[in-house]
Each structure stands twice: as C-alpha cells, then as structure tokens.
Backbone as numpy.savetxt, mean C-alpha at the origin, in Angstrom:
# Nx Ny Nz CAx CAy CAz Cx Cy Cz
36.18 -33.42 -3.34 36.65 -32.22 -3.99 35.47 -31.47 -4.61
35.50 -30.15 -4.45 34.41 -29.32 -4.94 34.52 -29.11 -6.45
33.38 -29.15 -7.16 33.44 -28.92 -8.61 33.85 -27.47 -8.91
34.44 -27.23 -10.06 34.87 -25.87 -10.40 33.67 -24.92 -10.50
33.92 -23.66 -10.15 32.87 -22.64 -10.18 32.54 -22.29 -11.62
31.28 -22.40 -11.95 30.85 -22.09 -13.31 30.13 -20.75 -13.34
30.50 -19.93 -14.26 29.79 -18.66 -14.44 28.84 -18.82 -15.62
27.66 -18.31 -15.48 26.72 -18.34 -16.58 25.88 -17.08 -16.53
25.41 -16.69 -17.68 24.59 -15.50 -17.76 23.17 -15.85 -17.34
22.67 -15.12 -16.35 21.34 -15.39 -15.84 20.29 -14.81 -16.77
19.27 -15.60 -17.03 18.22 -15.16 -17.92 17.31 -14.17 -17.19
17.03 -13.01 -17.79 16.16 -12.04 -17.11 14.73 -12.55 -17.02
13.96 -12.00 -16.08 12.56 -12.41 -15.91 11.75 -12.13 -17.16
11.94 -10.94 -17.71 11.28 -10.59 -18.96 12.27 -10.94 -20.07
11.82 -11.72 -21.03 12.74 -12.12 -22.10 12.98 -10.96 -23.06
14.24 -10.73 -23.35 14.59 -9.66 -24.29 15.58 -10.20 -25.32
15.60 -9.56 -26.48 16.54 -9.84 -27.56 16.78 -11.33 -27.79
18.01 -11.83 -27.57 18.35 -13.22 -27.90 17.71 -14.24 -26.96
17.12 -13.80 -25.84 16.49 -14.75 -24.90 15.06 -15.12 -25.31
14.52 -14.48 -26.33 13.18 -14.80 -26.80 13.26 -16.13 -27.54
12.51 -17.14 -27.06 12.62 -18.51 -27.58 11.66 -18.82 -28.72
10.59 -18.06 -28.85 9.58 -18.37 -29.86 10.14 -18.15 -31.26
9.81 -19.05 -32.20 10.31 -18.87 -33.57 9.66 -17.67 -34.28
8.38 -17.42 -33.98 7.67 -16.29 -34.57 7.06 -15.44 -33.47
7.07 -14.12 -33.67 6.51 -13.19 -32.68 5.69 -12.13 -33.39
4.71 -11.59 -32.65 3.93 -10.45 -33.14 4.63 -9.21 -32.63
5.03 -8.31 -33.52 5.87 -7.17 -33.15 5.09 -5.87 -33.16
5.35 -5.05 -32.14 4.77 -3.70 -32.04 5.94 -2.72 -32.00
5.85 -1.66 -32.81 6.96 -0.69 -32.84 6.89 0.26 -31.64
7.91 1.12 -31.43 7.94 2.00 -30.25 6.75 2.96 -30.14
6.12 3.28 -31.29 4.97 4.19 -31.26 3.66 3.47 -30.95
3.69 2.14 -30.85 2.50 1.37 -30.54 1.80 0.81 -31.77
2.38 1.01 -32.96 1.77 0.50 -34.19 2.20 -0.95 -34.40
1.27 -1.83 -34.75 1.63 -3.24 -34.98 2.39 -3.40 -36.30
3.49 -4.13 -36.25 4.28 -4.43 -37.45 3.92 -5.80 -38.02
3.17 -6.60 -37.25 2.72 -7.90 -37.72 3.57 -9.04 -37.20
3.28 -10.24 -37.71 4.00 -11.44 -37.30 5.25 -11.59 -38.14
6.38 -11.83 -37.46 7.66 -12.06 -38.16 8.51 -12.99 -37.33
9.57 -13.48 -37.92 10.46 -14.38 -37.17 11.19 -13.60 -36.09
11.64 -14.30 -35.06 12.34 -13.65 -33.95 13.61 -12.96 -34.43
14.30 -13.56 -35.38 15.53 -12.97 -35.93 15.26 -11.65 -36.64
14.19 -11.63 -37.47 13.82 -10.40 -38.17 13.43 -9.30 -37.19
12.69 -9.68 -36.15 12.25 -8.71 -35.14 13.45 -8.13 -34.39
14.42 -9.00 -34.07 15.63 -8.51 -33.39 16.43 -7.58 -34.29
16.48 -7.89 -35.57 17.19 -7.03 -36.52 16.50 -5.67 -36.63
15.16 -5.67 -36.63 14.40 -4.41 -36.68 14.66 -3.58 -35.43
14.76 -4.24 -34.28 15.03 -3.53 -33.02 16.45 -2.97 -33.03
17.42 -3.77 -33.52 18.81 -3.31 -33.57 18.96 -2.12 -34.52
18.21 -2.13 -35.62 18.27 -1.03 -36.59 17.84 0.29 -35.94
16.93 0.21 -34.99 16.47 1.41 -34.27 17.28 1.67 -33.01
18.29 0.83 -32.75 19.14 0.91 -31.55 18.31 0.78 -30.27
17.34 -0.15 -30.32 16.48 -0.43 -29.17 16.48 -1.93 -28.91
15.69 -2.35 -27.93 15.61 -3.76 -27.56 14.26 -4.33 -27.98
14.25 -5.65 -28.19 13.02 -6.37 -28.45 12.61 -7.02 -27.13
11.47 -6.60 -26.57 11.03 -7.06 -25.25 9.73 -7.84 -25.40
9.70 -9.04 -24.81 8.51 -9.89 -24.85 7.55 -9.39 -23.77
6.43 -8.76 -24.18 5.49 -8.18 -23.22 4.32 -9.10 -22.90
3.99 -10.01 -23.81 2.91 -10.97 -23.57 3.38 -12.35 -24.01
4.11 -13.07 -23.12 4.69 -14.36 -23.52 3.66 -15.47 -23.73
2.48 -15.36 -23.13 1.48 -16.43 -23.23 0.59 -16.32 -24.45
0.69 -15.23 -25.20 -0.12 -15.06 -26.40 0.41 -15.97 -27.50
-0.43 -16.26 -28.49 -0.03 -17.10 -29.63 -0.11 -16.25 -30.88
0.95 -15.87 -31.53 2.34 -15.93 -31.10 2.62 -14.88 -30.02
3.74 -15.02 -29.30 4.05 -14.06 -28.23 4.17 -12.63 -28.78
3.69 -11.67 -27.97 3.74 -10.27 -28.38 5.03 -9.65 -27.88
5.77 -9.03 -28.78 7.03 -8.36 -28.44 6.94 -6.90 -28.87
7.58 -6.05 -28.10 7.56 -4.63 -28.41 8.99 -4.13 -28.54
9.20 -3.26 -29.50 10.52 -2.65 -29.68 10.55 -1.41 -28.80
11.45 -1.42 -27.81 11.56 -0.28 -26.89 12.89 -0.30 -26.17
13.15 0.73 -25.37 14.37 0.81 -24.57 14.13 0.00 -23.30
14.85 -1.11 -23.13 14.61 -2.01 -21.99 14.89 -1.34 -20.65
15.92 -0.52 -20.56 16.24 0.17 -19.30 15.09 1.06 -18.86
14.52 1.79 -19.83 13.39 2.67 -19.53 12.16 1.85 -19.13
11.94 0.74 -19.83 10.81 -0.15 -19.54 10.92 -0.71 -18.12
12.13 -1.16 -17.74 12.36 -1.70 -16.40 12.10 -0.64 -15.33
12.55 0.58 -15.58 12.35 1.69 -14.64 10.86 1.97 -14.46
10.11 2.02 -15.55 8.67 2.29 -15.47 7.94 1.18 -14.73
8.33 -0.08 -14.96 7.70 -1.21 -14.26 7.97 -1.13 -12.76
9.21 -0.80 -12.38 9.56 -0.67 -10.96 8.79 0.47 -10.32
8.63 1.56 -11.06 7.89 2.72 -10.54 6.42 2.36 -10.33
5.82 1.64 -11.28 4.42 1.21 -11.15 4.24 0.32 -9.92
5.17 -0.61 -9.74 5.10 -1.54 -8.61 5.23 -0.79 -7.29
6.13 0.18 -7.25 6.33 0.98 -6.03 5.09 1.80 -5.71
4.47 2.39 -6.74 3.26 3.19 -6.54 2.10 2.33 -6.06
1.99 1.11 -6.59 0.90 0.23 -6.16 1.10 -0.21 -4.72
2.36 -0.42 -4.31 2.63 -0.77 -2.91 2.35 0.40 -2.00
2.72 1.60 -2.46 2.55 2.80 -1.64 1.07 3.04 -1.34
0.22 2.79 -2.29 -1.20 2.98 -2.09 -1.79 2.05 -1.07
-1.32 0.85 -0.98 -1.87 -0.11 -0.04 -1.30 -0.02 1.35
-0.13 0.56 1.53 0.52 0.61 2.84 -0.22 1.50 3.81
-0.66 2.70 3.39 -1.27 3.65 4.31 -2.55 3.14 4.94
-3.32 2.35 4.20 -4.60 1.91 4.72 -4.46 0.82 5.78
-3.37 0.08 5.77 -3.25 -1.03 6.70 -2.56 -0.66 8.01
-2.07 0.58 8.14 -1.37 0.96 9.36 -2.35 1.08 10.52
-1.88 0.66 11.69 -2.70 0.71 12.90 -1.92 1.45 13.97
-2.57 2.44 14.57 -1.97 3.18 15.68 -2.76 2.85 16.93
-2.05 2.68 18.03 -2.71 2.34 19.30 -2.49 3.46 20.30
-3.57 3.88 20.95 -3.50 4.92 21.98 -4.02 4.35 23.30
-3.29 4.63 24.38 -3.66 4.14 25.71 -4.47 5.21 26.44
-5.51 4.80 27.11 -6.30 5.69 27.96 -6.35 5.11 29.37
-6.67 5.98 30.34 -6.91 5.55 31.71 -8.26 6.06 32.15
-8.86 5.37 33.08 -10.21 5.71 33.52 -10.28 7.12 34.10
-9.27 7.54 34.86 -9.28 8.87 35.48 -8.42 9.85 34.68
-8.64 9.89 33.35 -7.85 10.77 32.48 -8.27 12.22 32.68
-7.29 13.12 32.69 -7.53 14.55 32.84 -8.13 15.10 31.54
-8.88 16.19 31.63 -9.54 16.78 30.46 -8.53 17.19 29.39
-7.41 17.79 29.80 -6.39 18.22 28.83 -5.75 17.01 28.16
-5.43 15.98 28.93 -4.85 14.75 28.36 -5.82 14.10 27.38
-7.10 14.14 27.71 -8.14 13.59 26.84 -8.15 14.33 25.50
-8.05 15.67 25.55 -8.02 16.47 24.32 -6.79 16.14 23.47
-5.65 15.94 24.14 -4.41 15.58 23.42 -4.60 14.25 22.69
-5.19 13.26 23.37 -5.43 11.95 22.76 -6.36 12.08 21.55
-7.40 12.92 21.69 -8.33 13.13 20.57 -7.60 13.77 19.39
-6.74 14.73 19.68 -5.98 15.42 18.63 -5.05 14.44 17.91
-4.37 13.58 18.68 -3.48 12.58 18.08 -4.28 11.62 17.20
-5.39 11.14 17.74 -6.22 10.18 17.01 -6.76 10.81 15.73
-7.21 12.07 15.82 -7.74 12.74 14.63 -6.65 12.86 13.56
-5.44 13.20 13.97 -4.33 13.29 13.01 -4.08 11.97 12.30
-4.08 10.87 13.05 -3.87 9.56 12.44 -5.02 9.20 11.50
-6.25 9.47 11.93 -7.42 9.13 11.12 -7.47 9.96 9.85
-7.07 11.23 9.93 -7.05 12.08 8.74 -6.03 11.60 7.72
-5.00 10.91 8.18 -3.99 10.33 7.28 -4.44 8.99 6.73
-5.60 8.49 7.17 -6.13 7.23 6.67 -5.72 6.01 7.47
-5.18 6.21 8.67 -4.76 5.08 9.50 -5.90 4.63 10.42
-5.85 3.38 10.83 -6.78 2.87 11.83 -6.25 3.24 13.21
-7.16 3.47 14.16 -6.74 3.81 15.53 -7.45 2.87 16.49
-6.66 2.31 17.41 -7.22 1.44 18.44 -6.99 2.09 19.80
-8.09 2.35 20.50 -8.00 2.88 21.86 -8.03 1.70 22.82
-7.12 1.71 23.78 -7.02 0.64 24.75 -7.09 1.26 26.14
-8.09 0.90 26.92 -8.24 1.42 28.28 -8.00 0.27 29.25
-6.90 0.33 29.98 -6.52 -0.72 30.92 -7.08 -0.39 32.30
-7.84 -1.32 32.85 -8.41 -1.15 34.19 -7.47 -1.78 35.20
-7.08 -0.97 36.21 -6.12 -1.45 37.21 -6.79 -1.51 38.58
-6.55 -2.59 39.28 -7.01 -2.72 40.67 -8.51 -2.56 40.82
-8.90 -1.58 41.64 -10.32 -1.37 41.95 -11.11 -0.78 40.78
-10.40 -0.32 39.75 -11.09 0.22 38.57 -11.91 -0.87 37.87
-11.57 -2.14 38.09 -12.31 -3.25 37.48 -13.77 -3.26 37.89
-14.07 -2.71 39.04 -15.45 -2.66 39.53 -16.28 -1.72 38.66
-15.64 -0.69 38.10 -16.35 0.36 37.37 -16.21 0.21 35.86
-16.48 -0.97 35.33 -16.36 -1.19 33.89 -17.34 -0.34 33.10
-18.50 -0.05 33.69 -19.49 0.78 32.98 -18.96 2.20 32.74
-18.13 2.73 33.68 -17.52 4.05 33.48 -16.51 4.01 32.33
-15.78 2.91 32.23 -14.81 2.75 31.15 -15.53 2.67 29.80
-16.63 1.94 29.75 -17.41 1.83 28.51 -17.98 3.20 28.14
-18.45 3.98 29.14 -18.96 5.33 28.88 -17.87 6.24 28.30
-16.65 6.13 28.83 -15.54 6.92 28.32 -15.24 6.56 26.86
-15.27 5.28 26.55 -15.03 4.85 25.17 -16.14 5.33 24.24
-17.38 5.32 24.72 -18.50 5.84 23.91 -18.28 7.33 23.62
-17.80 8.06 24.64 -17.52 9.49 24.47 -16.43 9.70 23.42
-15.40 8.86 23.45 -14.33 8.94 22.44 -14.92 8.70 21.05
-15.76 7.68 20.93 -16.37 7.35 19.64 -17.21 8.51 19.11
-17.98 9.16 19.99 -18.80 10.30 19.59 -17.94 11.51 19.23
-16.89 11.76 20.03 -16.03 12.93 19.79 -15.23 12.81 18.50
-14.99 11.59 18.04 -14.25 11.39 16.79 -15.16 10.95 15.64
-16.47 11.11 15.81 -17.44 10.72 14.79 -17.30 11.48 13.49
-16.66 12.65 13.51 -16.49 13.46 12.30 -15.37 12.93 11.39
-14.52 12.02 11.90 -13.44 11.46 11.09 -13.42 9.93 11.06
-14.22 9.28 11.91 -14.11 7.82 12.00 -15.43 7.15 12.33
-15.45 5.86 12.05 -16.56 5.00 12.47 -15.97 3.86 13.29
-16.77 3.32 14.19 -16.31 2.21 15.02 -16.31 0.94 14.17
-15.21 0.19 14.24 -15.08 -1.06 13.50 -15.99 -2.13 14.11
-16.08 -2.14 15.44 -16.91 -3.10 16.16 -17.35 -2.45 17.46
-18.25 -3.11 18.15 -18.73 -2.58 19.43 -17.60 -2.51 20.44
-17.75 -1.61 21.39 -16.79 -1.50 22.49 -16.87 -2.80 23.27
-15.72 -3.45 23.47 -15.77 -4.74 24.14 -14.65 -4.89 25.15
-14.95 -5.52 26.28 -13.90 -5.80 27.26 -13.11 -7.04 26.85
-11.78 -6.92 26.93 -10.89 -8.06 26.67 -10.01 -8.18 27.90
-10.34 -9.12 28.76 -9.60 -9.28 30.01 -9.80 -8.05 30.89
-8.70 -7.38 31.24 -8.80 -6.17 32.06 -8.82 -4.90 31.20
-8.92 -5.06 29.89 -8.91 -3.91 28.99 -10.26 -3.72 28.32
-10.53 -2.48 27.95 -11.69 -2.15 27.12 -11.09 -1.62 25.82
-11.54 -2.18 24.69 -10.93 -1.85 23.40 -11.97 -1.23 22.47
-11.53 -0.17 21.76 -12.35 0.48 20.74 -11.50 0.64 19.49
-11.95 0.09 18.38 -11.23 0.19 17.11 -11.97 1.17 16.21
-11.26 2.19 15.70 -11.86 3.20 14.83 -11.25 3.12 13.44
-12.13 3.17 12.43 -11.70 3.18 11.03 -11.97 4.56 10.45
-11.07 5.09 9.62 -11.29 6.42 9.06 -12.45 6.44 8.08
-13.17 7.56 8.07 -14.23 7.77 7.08 -13.57 8.00 5.72
-14.33 7.90 4.61 -13.76 8.27 3.31 -13.23 9.71 3.34
-12.20 9.98 2.59 -11.48 11.27 2.65 -12.40 12.48 2.51
-13.41 12.42 1.65 -14.27 13.57 1.43 -15.22 13.84 2.60
-15.43 12.85 3.47 -16.34 13.03 4.61 -15.62 13.46 5.88
-14.28 13.37 5.90 -13.52 13.72 7.10 -13.43 15.23 7.26
-13.58 15.71 8.50 -13.44 17.14 8.79 -12.49 17.33 9.97
-11.89 18.52 10.04 -10.97 18.86 11.13 -11.77 19.43 12.29
-11.45 19.00 13.49 -12.08 19.54 14.68 -11.03 19.88 15.72
-10.07 18.98 15.94 -9.05 19.18 16.98 -7.70 19.60 16.39
-7.50 19.34 15.09 -6.25 19.74 14.44 -6.54 20.84 13.44
-5.51 21.61 13.09 -5.66 22.65 12.06 -5.61 21.98 10.70
-6.05 22.71 9.68 -6.22 22.17 8.33 -4.97 21.47 7.78
-3.80 22.06 7.84 -2.59 21.45 7.27 -1.78 20.65 8.26
-2.19 20.63 9.52 -1.39 20.02 10.59 -1.29 18.51 10.47
-2.39 17.84 10.14 -2.41 16.37 10.11 -1.57 15.83 8.96
-1.53 16.53 7.81 -0.81 16.02 6.65 0.71 16.11 6.82
1.18 17.11 7.58 2.62 17.31 7.68 3.28 16.45 8.74
2.55 15.94 9.70 3.14 15.12 10.78 3.64 13.80 10.28
C-alpha cells in the first residue's frame, strides 16, 4: 500500500523571512544603509513594519547578511540579470556553415560572400565547406585556391581560425569575426546585416 501523499511547503533557494535559520543577522535597509547586527526575529519585525521582506543575500558571511527589500522585485531583477548574461554568450558561440563547389558561378560566389559577411557582422562564426566530387579530387590545389580567395575577400570582417585543410573529400575553412570596431561592410548595406 502506498503511503499517504504529504504536502509541504518547499523552501526557496534564497532564504527569506521565516526561512532564515541564523540566530543573528547583519541587516541592510532598502536604501543600502547598514542597520547593524540584530536577531533574526527583530530583523523580520523591521521588514514587516516596512511591508517588505527580509532576504538573505550573503548566507556564507558571519553573521549572514540580510537586506530588507521587495522579494518579488528582487527575484525579477535576478532573473533579468541571468537572462542578460546568457544572451551575451549565445551570439558568440553560433556557427553557420556554407557549402561551396569547385565550379561555382561568379554570382553564386558573391551571394555566398554576402551571406557570410552578414553572419560575421552579427558576431557568428562561419565555416566554409567545399566538397570535392568525382574527378574534382584530382584538383585539390584549385579548391585550396578558392578557399584562399574566400579568406582574402572576407578579410575585412573575419580572420581564419586555422589553416585551410582537407578533411576526407572536403576542404574546410573556419572564419572568426573580427572585433566589432574593426568590421566593415563590403557586400552588405550598413543596416542590412543587423536586421536579418
């Protein structure tokens, strides 16, 4: 037989109000002024008098540091900070891959350069992959020359991560964006790359 279902209040990650276990805490008021060391009960009473919460902001300090503030607002600001920190790191790690062929037409080549420039201006990495099919394997030097041309044509927005290298039947070129202040537009218009 299954035991009866028990409901219990889950303790929040950040200790607030009655969940603060320390007998004494160092209290900071909503304006950032220190109120000093007091018992947890006195600190909770001071927070209730202001119709705010007592939030433990530094639990490892001796005594723990608690601040009188609106917990809902504090939680919102913490979530916003976390989201902003994640947002900053996501753009740099994105990788876009573009396929090339040895006998690429001039117009198609320009389109690939324009696409790559747009990605690089947004701060993304771009990997060019040139697949050699059939008899094209004999002309690997032509494929390497084409990749060198790509590297030179995109030199205003990117640097090569590593040397052009053959991997099986493919030739691979990895481009990393230059710092934002060094990037210039050549194939795209000024506002075009940011809006895509």
